[in-house]
C-alpha positions as CSV (number, residue, x, y, z in Angstrom):
1,M,0.0,0.0,0.0
2,V,1.0,3.7,-0.3
3,V,0.7,6.7,2.1
4,V,0.7,10.1,0.3
5,G,2.0,12.8,2.6
6,S,4.6,12.4,5.4
7,G,3.1,14.7,8.1
8,P,2.7,13.3,11.6
9,N,-0.5,11.5,10.7
10,G,0.9,10.0,7.5
11,L,3.9,8.8,9.3
12,A,1.9,7.4,12.2
13,A,-0.3,5.4,9.8
14,G,2.9,4.2,8.0
15,V,4.4,3.0,11.3
16,I,1.2,1.0,12.1
17,L,0.8,-0.5,8.6
18,A,4.4,-1.5,8.2
19,R,4.4,-3.1,11.6
20,A,1.3,-5.1,10.6
21,G,3.4,-6.7,7.8
22,L,2.3,-4.6,4.8
23,R,4.7,-3.4,2.2
24,V,4.4,0.4,2.7
25,E,5.6,3.2,0.5
26,I,5.5,6.8,1.7
27,R,5.2,9.5,-1.1
28,E,6.1,13.0,-0.1
29,G,5.9,15.9,-2.6
30,A,8.3,18.2,-0.7
31,A,12.0,17.8,-0.7
32,D,11.9,17.0,3.0
33,F,9.6,14.7,4.9
34,G,7.8,15.6,8.2
35,G,5.1,18.1,7.3
36,G,4.5,20.2,10.4
37,L,7.5,18.5,12.2
38,R,10.2,20.0,10.0
39,A,13.1,21.9,11.6
40,K,16.2,23.5,10.0
41,P,18.7,26.3,10.4
42,L,17.5,29.6,9.1
43,F,20.2,32.2,10.0
44,D,23.1,30.2,11.3
45,S,24.0,26.6,10.6
46,D,24.3,25.8,14.3
47,V,21.0,27.3,15.4
48,I,17.9,25.1,14.7
49,H,14.5,26.7,14.2
50,D,11.2,24.7,14.1
51,V,9.5,25.5,10.8
52,C,5.9,24.8,12.0
53,S,5.2,23.1,15.4
54,A,7.6,23.5,18.2
55,V,6.0,22.5,21.5
56,H,4.4,19.1,21.9
57,P,2.0,18.4,24.8
58,M,0.7,15.4,22.9
59,A,4.1,13.8,22.3
60,A,3.8,12.0,25.6
61,A,0.1,12.0,26.2
62,A,-1.6,10.8,22.9
63,R,-2.2,7.1,22.6
64,F,-0.1,6.7,19.5
65,F,2.9,8.3,21.1
66,R,2.4,6.5,24.4
67,E,2.6,3.2,22.5
68,F,5.3,4.3,20.1
69,D,7.5,5.5,23.1
70,L,9.6,8.4,21.9
71,R,11.9,8.2,24.9
72,G,12.5,4.6,24.3
73,R,13.8,5.6,20.8
74,G,16.2,8.2,22.1
75,V,14.0,11.3,21.5
76,E,14.4,13.4,24.6
77,L,11.3,15.5,25.5
78,C,12.8,18.5,27.3
79,Q,10.5,19.9,30.0
80,P,10.6,23.6,30.9
81,E,10.1,24.4,34.6
82,I,7.0,26.4,33.7
83,A,4.9,24.8,30.9
84,Y,3.4,28.1,29.8
85,G,3.0,31.7,30.9
86,H,0.8,34.6,30.1
87,P,2.1,38.2,30.7
88,L,-0.1,41.0,31.7
89,D,0.6,44.8,31.7
90,G,2.5,46.1,34.7
91,G,4.9,43.1,34.9
92,R,2.3,40.6,36.2
93,A,1.9,37.2,34.7
94,G,0.0,33.9,35.1
95,L,2.3,30.9,35.3
96,A,1.4,27.3,34.8
97,Y,4.0,25.3,36.7
98,R,4.3,21.5,36.2
99,S,3.1,21.3,39.8
100,L,-0.6,22.0,40.1
101,A,-0.2,22.9,43.8
102,E,2.5,25.5,43.0
103,T,0.4,27.0,40.2
104,C,-2.5,27.4,42.6
105,E,-0.3,28.9,45.2
106,H,0.8,31.6,42.8
107,L,-2.8,32.4,41.8
108,G,-3.6,33.5,45.3
109,A,-7.4,33.9,45.9
110,D,-8.1,32.2,42.6
111,G,-6.0,29.2,43.4
112,A,-8.8,27.1,44.9
113,R,-11.1,27.7,41.9
114,Y,-8.3,26.8,39.5
115,R,-7.7,23.6,41.5
116,R,-11.3,22.6,41.4
117,L,-11.2,23.0,37.6
118,M,-8.0,21.1,36.9
119,A,-7.5,18.5,39.7
120,P,-10.1,16.0,38.6
121,L,-8.8,16.1,35.1
122,V,-5.2,15.7,36.3
123,E,-6.3,12.6,38.3
124,H,-8.0,11.0,35.2
125,S,-5.6,12.4,32.5
126,Q,-5.2,9.3,30.3
127,G,-8.9,8.7,30.1
128,L,-9.6,12.3,29.3
129,V,-6.9,12.4,26.6
130,D,-8.2,9.2,25.0
131,A,-11.8,10.6,25.0
132,L,-10.9,13.9,23.4
133,L,-8.5,12.3,20.9
134,S,-10.8,9.5,19.8
135,D,-12.5,9.0,16.4
136,L,-15.6,10.6,18.0
137,R,-17.6,7.6,17.0
138,R,-17.5,5.4,20.1
139,L,-17.8,5.6,23.8
140,P,-14.4,5.9,25.5
141,P,-13.2,3.2,27.9
142,D,-13.1,5.6,30.8
143,L,-16.6,7.0,30.7
144,P,-16.3,8.7,34.2
145,A,-13.4,10.8,32.9
146,L,-15.5,12.0,30.0
147,L,-18.4,12.8,32.3
148,R,-16.2,15.3,34.1
149,L,-16.0,17.4,30.9
150,P,-19.4,18.9,30.1
151,P,-19.8,21.2,33.1
152,R,-16.2,22.4,32.8
153,V,-16.6,22.9,29.0
154,L,-19.6,25.1,29.7
155,T,-17.6,27.2,32.2
156,Q,-14.8,27.7,29.8
157,G,-16.6,27.6,26.4
158,T,-19.5,30.0,27.0
159,A,-20.0,33.5,28.4
160,L,-19.4,32.0,31.8
161,A,-15.7,32.1,31.0
162,R,-15.8,35.8,31.6
163,H,-16.8,35.2,35.2
164,G,-15.7,33.1,38.2
165,F,-12.2,34.4,39.0
166,S,-11.5,37.5,41.0
167,G,-8.0,38.3,39.5
168,Q,-6.8,38.7,35.9
169,E,-4.1,36.0,35.9
170,A,-6.2,32.8,35.9
171,P,-8.7,33.9,33.2
172,A,-5.8,35.2,31.0
173,M,-4.0,31.9,31.3
174,L,-7.1,30.0,30.2
175,A,-7.9,32.5,27.4
176,G,-4.3,32.0,26.2
177,I,-4.9,28.3,25.8
178,A,-8.3,28.9,24.2
179,G,-6.5,30.9,21.5
180,H,-5.1,27.6,20.2
181,A,-8.6,26.9,18.8
182,I,-7.9,29.5,16.1
183,G,-11.5,30.6,16.0
184,K,-14.3,32.4,17.8
185,L,-13.9,32.9,21.6
186,P,-15.4,31.7,23.8
187,S,-16.7,28.6,22.1
188,L,-17.4,25.0,23.2
189,T,-14.5,23.7,21.1
190,A,-12.1,26.2,22.7
191,G,-13.4,25.2,26.1
192,A,-12.5,21.6,25.5
193,I,-9.1,22.6,24.2
194,V,-8.6,24.7,27.4
195,L,-9.3,21.6,29.5
196,L,-7.2,19.2,27.4
197,L,-4.0,21.4,27.1
198,G,-4.5,23.1,30.4
199,H,-4.5,20.0,32.5
200,L,-1.6,18.5,30.6
201,A,0.6,21.3,31.7
202,H,0.4,19.7,35.2
203,V,0.8,16.0,33.9
204,D,3.1,15.4,31.0
205,G,3.9,19.0,30.6
206,W,4.4,21.0,27.3
207,P,7.8,19.6,26.2
208,L,10.1,20.5,23.3
209,P,12.0,17.7,21.6
210,R,15.8,18.1,22.0
211,G,17.2,19.1,18.7
212,G,13.9,20.2,17.2
213,S,10.5,18.8,16.1
214,L,12.2,16.9,13.2
215,R,13.5,14.4,15.8
216,I,9.9,13.1,16.2
217,A,9.5,12.7,12.4
218,N,12.9,11.0,12.2
219,A,11.9,8.5,14.8
220,M,8.7,7.5,12.9
221,A,10.5,7.4,9.6
222,D,13.3,5.2,11.0
223,D,10.7,2.7,12.3
224,I,9.0,2.6,8.9
225,L,12.3,1.9,7.2
226,A,13.2,-0.7,9.8
227,H,10.1,-2.6,8.9
228,G,10.7,-2.7,5.2
229,G,9.0,0.6,4.2
230,I,10.2,2.9,1.5
231,L,10.2,6.7,1.8
232,H,10.2,8.9,-1.3
233,T,10.6,12.7,-1.1
234,G,10.3,15.1,-3.9
235,N,7.7,12.8,-5.3
236,P,4.3,14.6,-5.6
237,V,1.2,12.8,-6.6
238,T,-1.2,14.8,-8.8
239,D,-3.6,12.1,-10.0
240,I,-4.8,9.2,-7.9
241,R,-4.7,7.0,-11.0
242,E,-0.9,7.0,-10.6
243,L,-1.5,4.8,-7.6
244,A,-3.7,2.2,-9.3
245,R,-1.2,-0.7,-8.7
246,F,-1.5,-0.3,-4.9
247,R,-4.1,-2.4,-3.0
248,A,-4.8,0.5,-0.6
249,V,-4.1,4.2,-0.7
250,L,-4.0,6.4,2.4
251,L,-4.0,10.2,1.9
252,D,-2.6,12.6,4.4
253,I,-4.2,15.4,2.4
254,G,-7.1,17.8,3.0
255,P,-10.5,17.9,1.1
256,R,-9.3,20.4,-1.5
257,G,-6.3,18.2,-2.2
258,L,-8.5,15.2,-2.7
259,I,-10.7,17.0,-5.2
260,E,-7.6,18.1,-7.1
261,M,-6.2,14.6,-7.1
262,A,-9.4,12.5,-7.7
263,G,-12.2,14.9,-8.5
264,P,-13.4,13.3,-11.7
265,L,-13.6,9.9,-10.1
266,L,-15.5,11.0,-7.0
267,P,-19.3,10.7,-6.8
268,A,-20.9,14.1,-7.4
269,A,-22.6,14.3,-4.0
270,Y,-19.4,13.5,-2.1
271,R,-17.4,15.9,-4.2
272,R,-19.9,18.8,-3.5
273,R,-19.6,18.2,0.2
274,L,-15.8,18.2,0.0
275,A,-16.0,21.5,-2.0
276,A,-18.2,23.0,0.8
277,Y,-15.6,22.2,3.5
278,R,-14.8,25.4,5.3
279,Y,-11.3,26.5,6.1
280,G,-10.6,28.8,9.0
281,P,-8.3,31.7,9.9
282,A,-4.7,31.4,9.1
283,A,-1.4,31.5,10.9
284,A,1.5,33.9,10.2
285,K,4.9,33.3,11.7
286,A,8.0,35.2,12.7
287,D,11.4,33.5,13.4
288,F,13.9,35.6,15.3
289,L,17.6,35.2,16.0
290,V,18.3,37.0,19.2
291,S,21.5,37.7,21.2
292,E,20.1,36.9,24.7
293,P,17.1,35.5,26.4
294,I,13.8,37.4,25.9
295,P,13.9,40.1,28.6
296,W,10.3,39.5,29.9
297,A,9.3,42.0,32.5
298,N,8.0,39.2,34.7
299,P,11.0,37.0,35.6
300,G,8.9,33.8,35.8
301,L,8.2,34.0,32.1
302,R,12.0,33.5,31.5
303,R,11.5,29.9,32.7
304,A,8.4,29.2,30.5
305,G,8.7,27.0,27.4
306,T,5.6,28.7,25.8
307,V,4.3,32.2,26.3
308,H,0.8,33.4,25.2
309,V,1.2,37.1,24.4
310,C,-1.9,39.2,24.2
311,G,-2.9,40.9,27.5
312,D,-5.9,40.0,29.6
313,Q,-8.8,37.7,28.7
314,A,-10.8,40.5,27.1
315,E,-8.0,41.4,24.8
316,V,-7.4,37.8,23.8
317,F,-11.1,37.3,23.0
318,A,-11.3,40.6,21.1
319,G,-8.2,39.9,19.0
320,E,-9.2,36.4,18.0
321,N,-12.8,37.4,17.2
322,A,-11.4,40.2,15.0
323,V,-9.5,37.6,13.0
324,V,-12.6,35.5,12.6
325,G,-14.4,38.6,11.3
326,G,-11.7,39.1,8.7
327,R,-9.8,41.9,10.4
328,V,-6.1,42.1,11.5
329,P,-5.8,43.2,15.1
330,E,-3.2,45.8,15.9
331,R,-2.3,43.8,19.1
332,P,-2.3,40.2,17.9
333,Y,-2.5,37.1,20.0
334,L,0.9,35.5,19.8
335,L,2.3,32.1,20.7
336,V,6.0,32.5,21.5
337,S,8.5,29.9,22.4
338,E,12.2,30.3,23.2
339,P,13.4,26.6,22.8
340,M,16.7,27.2,24.7
341,V,14.7,27.7,27.9
342,A,14.4,23.8,27.9
343,D,16.9,22.7,25.3
344,P,20.3,24.6,25.3
345,S,21.5,22.5,22.4
346,R,19.3,24.5,20.0
347,G,21.6,27.5,19.7
348,L,24.9,29.2,20.6
349,P,26.2,31.7,23.1
350,G,24.9,35.0,21.7
351,K,22.6,33.3,19.1
352,R,19.3,32.0,20.2
353,P,16.2,31.0,18.2
354,V,12.8,32.5,19.0
355,W,9.6,31.0,17.5
356,A,6.4,33.0,17.3
357,Y,2.9,32.6,15.6
358,C,0.0,34.9,15.3
359,H,-3.4,34.4,13.7
360,V,-4.6,36.4,10.7
361,P,-7.6,36.2,8.3
362,N,-7.4,33.4,5.8
363,G,-5.1,34.3,2.9
364,D,-3.9,37.6,4.5
365,P,-0.6,38.5,2.7
366,A,0.8,41.0,5.3
367,D,4.2,40.6,6.8
368,P,3.5,40.0,10.5
369,V,7.1,40.6,11.9
370,E,6.8,44.2,12.9
371,R,3.4,43.8,14.7
372,M,4.7,40.7,16.5
373,R,7.9,42.4,17.5
374,R,6.0,45.3,19.0
375,Q,3.7,42.9,20.9
376,I,6.6,41.1,22.4
377,E,8.3,44.4,23.2
378,R,5.2,45.4,25.2
379,F,5.8,42.7,27.7
380,A,9.6,42.4,27.3
381,P,11.1,45.9,27.1
382,G,14.4,45.8,25.2
383,F,13.5,42.7,23.1
384,S,14.0,44.7,19.9
385,D,17.6,45.5,20.8
386,T,18.4,41.7,21.1
387,V,17.1,40.9,17.6
388,L,20.0,40.0,15.2
389,A,17.8,38.8,12.3
390,S,14.2,37.9,11.6
391,R,12.2,36.0,9.0
392,S,8.5,36.1,8.2
393,T,6.2,33.4,6.9
394,T,2.9,34.9,5.7
395,A,-0.4,33.0,5.4
396,P,0.1,32.5,1.6
397,E,3.6,31.3,2.2
398,F,2.3,28.7,4.6
399,A,-0.2,27.6,1.9
400,A,2.7,27.3,-0.5
401,Y,4.8,25.4,2.0
402,N,2.1,22.8,2.6
403,P,-0.9,22.4,0.3
404,N,-3.0,21.2,3.2
405,Y,-2.8,24.7,4.7
406,V,-5.3,26.3,2.4
407,G,-5.0,30.0,2.8
408,G,-2.5,29.5,5.6
409,D,-5.0,27.5,7.8
410,I,-2.6,25.2,9.7
411,A,-5.6,23.5,11.4
412,V,-6.7,22.2,8.0
413,G,-10.3,23.4,8.5
414,G,-12.3,25.6,10.8
415,V,-12.5,24.1,14.3
416,D,-16.0,24.1,15.9
417,L,-18.0,21.3,17.5
418,W,-20.1,20.5,14.5
419,R,-17.2,20.6,12.1
420,L,-15.1,18.4,14.4
421,L,-17.8,15.8,14.3
422,T,-18.3,16.0,10.5
423,R,-14.7,16.4,9.3
424,P,-14.3,16.2,6.3
425,V,-17.9,15.2,5.5
426,L,-20.6,13.6,7.6
427,R,-20.0,9.8,7.4
428,W,-19.9,7.1,10.0
429,N,-16.4,6.2,8.8
430,P,-14.9,9.6,8.0
431,Y,-11.6,8.0,6.9
432,R,-13.0,5.9,4.1
433,T,-13.7,7.7,0.8
434,P,-16.2,6.4,-1.8
435,L,-13.3,5.2,-3.9
436,N,-12.4,1.6,-3.3
437,G,-9.4,1.2,-1.1
438,V,-8.8,5.0,-0.8
439,Y,-8.7,6.5,2.7
440,L,-8.0,9.9,4.3
441,C,-5.8,10.4,7.4
442,S,-5.1,14.2,7.5
443,A,-6.1,16.6,10.2
444,A,-9.3,17.1,8.2
445,T,-10.4,13.8,9.9
446,P,-11.2,13.2,13.6
447,P,-9.9,14.0,16.1
448,G,-8.6,17.1,14.2
449,P,-5.5,19.2,14.3
450,G,-2.4,18.7,16.5
451,V,0.7,16.6,16.5
452,H,-0.8,13.5,18.1
453,G,-0.8,11.0,15.2
454,M,-4.4,9.8,16.0
455,C,-5.9,10.7,12.6
456,G,-3.4,8.3,11.1
457,Y,-3.9,5.8,13.9
458,F,-7.7,5.4,13.3
459,A,-7.3,5.6,9.5
460,A,-4.7,2.8,9.6
461,E,-7.1,0.8,11.8
462,S,-9.8,1.1,9.1
463,V,-7.5,0.1,6.3
464,L,-6.3,-3.0,8.1
465,R,-9.8,-4.1,9.0
466,D,-11.5,-3.2,5.7
467,V,-8.9,-4.0,3.1
468,F,-6.7,-6.6,4.7
469,G,-9.0,-8.3,7.1
470,I,-6.7,-7.6,10.1
471,T,-8.3,-6.9,13.4
472,G,-6.3,-5.5,16.2
473,L,-3.3,-3.3,15.9
474,P,0.3,-4.4,16.1
475,S,2.7,-3.4,19.0
476,L,4.3,0.0,18.4
477,A,6.9,-0.4,21.0
478,P,10.6,0.1,20.1
479,L,12.4,-2.9,18.6
480,R,14.6,-4.5,21.2
481,P,18.1,-5.8,20.3
482,L,18.2,-9.6,19.9
483,P,19.6,-11.4,23.0
484,R,23.2,-12.6,22.8
485,E,23.9,-16.3,22.4
486,G,23.4,-18.1,25.7
487,T,21.2,-15.3,27.3
488,A,17.5,-15.4,27.8
């Protein structure tokens, strides 16, 4: 069989299928494999920048990665002391320590409320993660964990999110996580994301892979090759009929890519529903090379692996809702990561990478660097003086970098509750297309965006069952060296 696309979902599917004994080929159109897991030097050969994703809460939490065991493969997940932080004007900040107790202590009067929100989720983390990162078509094994979600989603995903805390730090922290939804705030989907990512800060953390995100892709590619797979780069597929010799085809592509590749062969009704698929707001990115650590006004932020930069809760909500309405906010919501906080190997003395995203209307061509620099400067006076070089990636450039990112939409489709349940179209098996033996596994399928591998996991499960009659998935654990002669 063949997998088209080598993003995290395509690679996850390839791992499972190769381990099940199939002859697997991976076809990647770009010169490098990895999709959103690519990393490379941009300004200095010894300073590594993540091209897309940088911080990976799911790398230890999601079922695929738990079974795959990155640590057992030599991929070190570096943990910052503070998972994420959120600066406020006047040098204040909300800080999410790995310790829930320490986080609550620093939230003062709001600590007890924050504990009531997060503690039950921390205690049932695996069940919660598996429920939210499921195919959304079956009851999760840990139903009690799922039942803890609805009242908490309502408090974080509706107008109730504007109430309940007496200070600004806790609501700003939770709003910063909600911004990962890249959509209207507050919303039920954003509320679920707050609970998922928020509680993981106090469980598996928000780690950064030592050496960059590409280390995760390398580990998956190495496993595919070790089980007889073949990986082709610079090998785009433009017509699905090129793959007619394969018994099964798994596509790590979005709905628009499927139409371009197989449109004339698709039933008209299915093609119309794919064409109606809605893409959401885009991402724009700035990479900075700086001479010293970001001089955050709040010292605690200097120990945080991720910083959400956009003022208080009201400002986060207003900025993201402006983007949804097609406007570019003057004070954008930023995700900022300084990898050397946790991974000193990523740079050199006097040369440090800084990674930053903001959200913009789909297709917006504006260079974001100056607005992003000013927003960081607002909470880190003197940041501009440390910048040695910068590089922008606009929304159209993201779309050119990865055809799945239509208009720069790195979530591969708008994220709301209905669209999560019906990605890419409403079908009981969303991975199976009407074409015999052709399946989808991109982030346009459940459970949606993120580096978790679960879209590939469930798509591979469908292929094994439907096409090859294989029930049950193979072990994904690292290969162990053969015992020496005379040992058990």
